[in-house]
C-alpha positions, 0 to 999 in steps of 0.5 A: 501731373497729379490726378485732381482727385487723389493726388497720384501721378496721372501716368500711374493711374493710367498704367494701373487702369491698363493693367486692370483692363488687361487682367479683365480681358485675360479673365474673360478668356480664362472663363471661356477656355475653362481655365479657372480650376476649383479646389475644395477645403473640407469642413469637419466635425470637431469632435472626431475630425470627420468631413461633413462638407467642403468649401469650393474655392476658385484658383486661376493659374496664368501660364505654367506657374503664375498663380493669381490671387483669388482676391484680385481676380474676384475683385476684377470680376466685380468691377468689370461686371463679370462676377455673375458669370464667374459664379455661374461658371463655378456652379457648373464646375461644381455640378460636374465635379462633385455632383455624383459625390453629393448624390451618393453622400447626401449627408455632405454639403458644398458651400459656394461664396456669393454676394447677396446681390448675386442672389437677386440675379435671375441668371444665378437663381435659374442656374442654381435651380437647373443644376440641382434638378438636372444633376439630381443634387439635393438642394440641402447639399448646396449651401451659400456663404454670403460674402459682403465686401461693401455695406449692403442694403439689408432689405435687398439681402433679405430678399435674396437670401429668402429666395434661395432658402425657399428652394431648400439651400442653406445660407451662412454669413461668411467672415462673421465678426469682421467687416460688414458681417455683424449683429445687425444682419442676424436680427434682420436676416433668416439664415442657417448659420455663420462662419466665424472669421479666422482672425478671431481664431488667430488672436484667441491665444493673446488673452482672455478677452478674445476667448470671452468674445468668442464664447459670447458669440458661440452662446448667442448662436446656440440661443438663436439656433444658428450653426457656427463654423469656426474658420482658420483652425491651424493648431491643436491649441486653437482646436481645444479652445474652440471645441470647448465653446458651447454649441460649436461643432464644426470647423475648418482649417489647415490643422485638418485639411488644406484645400484639396484637389477633386481626386483627393477630396473624393478619396477622403470622402469615400 
């Protein structure tokens, strides 16, 4: 028997739903048991490769070696109403793990991926305020990367971003130049910068068109006083290409550092 909406076998849809339900239950348990770990991928100054900040990334391993793709469990968290809970969990882990580092090195910053809808959630706003106040972490050291997986109401996005920036937290648009992150958002939203998506870096070697687009984006960011962090730099050639663009000072990628454990991060930042 086929499902009347999409033509897939009903038993396939049922089994898929059961798997998702099981994954959602396992994620709830993992959050309760604090089994979601964090790793930190450094953001560097391109001119000398020194670390200026780092992105907090969630990692979930079920059992001894079953690594769950972050895109999968984050998607599950969104569909099952657990995304705010996951964000609160990440905020708490960040405070406990890198709070001392950020107090000792206020020139550094950590970035957290979040949706604009979460910024409107009072629980998230209160948690952010409490984390910085109780741990004595400068608000400027805790930045947010707005990640949109669906088209979002720009009015709501602006309200959430304005609210968090008013407290002193920098805000970046993630995955810029792809998906739902684009020019319209720059016109409407008050932000501190963008993260140029790694797909732009990946295709830059294919011809002058890609480099011309990247150059135009870099000039636009410079002209409107926004920082641009280039993601996905993996080769010396890519570094040379993007470091030469006007106003581009910061980057991130495996050429510099893969995601680091907490201990490795602290060693490299001291």
